[in-house]
Every structure is written in C-alpha cells, then in structure tokens.
C-alpha positions, 0 to 999 in steps of 0.5 A: 500500500502506498500513501501519497500526500499532496506534495507528491511524496509517498509512504510505502507499507510494503509486503515483500512476499516470496522474495524474502526466500530468495537464495543462490539456488534461485539464480538462473545461471543460463539467464545471467550469462545471456544477459548484458546487464544483471540488475540487483535491488538493494531492498533484497539485501536483508536475508543472508541467503539473498546476499549469497544470491547477489554474489553468485549472480555477480560472479556468473555475470563477470565470468561471462564478461557481462555487467552488474548493476545495483540500486541502493534502493533506500537510505535505511538499507544503506544504514543497515548494511553500509560496510557490506554495500561499500565492499559489494560496490567496490568489488562486484558492481559495474553500474551503481544507481543511488539517489542523493540521500542514499549516496550521502549515507553510503559515504557518511558525508554531508555534501553531494560533491564530497560523495561524488568524489568518493564514488568515483572509481569505486565502480565503472558508472555511477548514476546519481539522481537528485530529484528536481535537480536532475541527475549526475552520471560519473565514469572515470574522468567524465561527469555528465549533469543532466536536467530533470525532465520538465513536467506540468505537475508532480502528482506521485513520485512512486517509481521515479527511481526505478523508471530512471534506472530502466530508461538509463539501462535501456540506453546503455544496453543499446550502446547509447552514450551515457548523457543520452541514456540519462536523458532517456532515464529522466524522460521515463521518470518524468512520465511516471511522476505526472500520474498516480501509481508506478505503471506507465501508459502508452505515452511513455514510448513517445517521451522516450523517443523525444528524449533519445532524439 
C-alpha cells in the first residue's frame, strides 16, 4: 500500500512476499550469462541467503564478461548494511544507481560533491539522481549533469527511481552514450511522476523517443 500526500511524496507499507526466500539456488545461471546487464535491488539485501544470491549472480555475470548493476534502493538499507554495500560496490558492481540521500549515507558525508568524489572509481558508472535537480552520471574522468525532465505537475513520485534506472539501462544496453541514456532515464521518470501509481501508459514510448532524439 502506498500513501501519497499532496506534495507528491509517498509512504510505502510494503509486503515483500516470496522474495524474502530468495537464495543462490534461485539464480538462473543460463539467464545471467545471456544477459548484458544483471540488475540487483538493494531492498533484497536483508536475508543472508539473498546476499549469497547477489554474489553468485555477480560472479556468473563477470565470468561471462557481462555487467552488474545495483540500486541502493533506500537510505535505511544503506544504514543497515553500509560496510557490506561499500565492499559489494567496490568489488562486484559495474553500474551503481543511488539517489542523493542514499549516496550521502553510503559515504557518511554531508555534501553531494564530497560523495561524488568518493564514488568515483569505486565502480565503472555511477548514476546519481537528485530529484528536481536532475541527475549526475560519473565514469572515470567524465561527469555528465543532466536536467530533470520538465513536467506540468508532480502528482506521485512512486517509481521515479526505478523508471530512471530502466530508461538509463535501456540506453546503455543499446550502446547509447551515457548523457543520452540519462536523458532517456529522466524522460521515463518524468512520465511516471505526472500520474498516480508506478505503471506507465502508452505515452511513455513517445517521451522516450523525444528524449533519445
């Protein structure tokens, strides 16, 4: 159940269901090897068996020359497992997704620029979202600052981070440059925050095509 207040912020009462039983035996090795990018959600880090599943999936992906993406998911997840996340990001993650609060918590700093310098070099690509301030993509010596997609009204922020990640991964999986991939992510996030709920409608394709040029 998601409760949305008039300022478009949401509070989630989450039932995780069967995913709390995730373990290494659930990792489909054939599927991971066939995938260009394996995407992992920080929300699932809690159960010990799930951590084993994450590490197994990452190992298989890297053995196959493929990439691993991780979303930090929530500042509370980071606070519970900061040292474990730091080690996993540095050792096993190629593409990191984090919003500003999650990144500050991960590196225990007060300013975004300080956290940005810390994450540089810890993974191949860091895709960092900052709500209305847009996003920042960091890789090696490159930094791309991308504006947020203009929307007429922000109705519900549910799903904005997931939609950004989906759009960004869509772009880089097809060989699009990082800045353009981030603009696709911003367009996808902008699409979803203009309506209630986290399911896009048919207008998403038009928004993404426009962002991709």
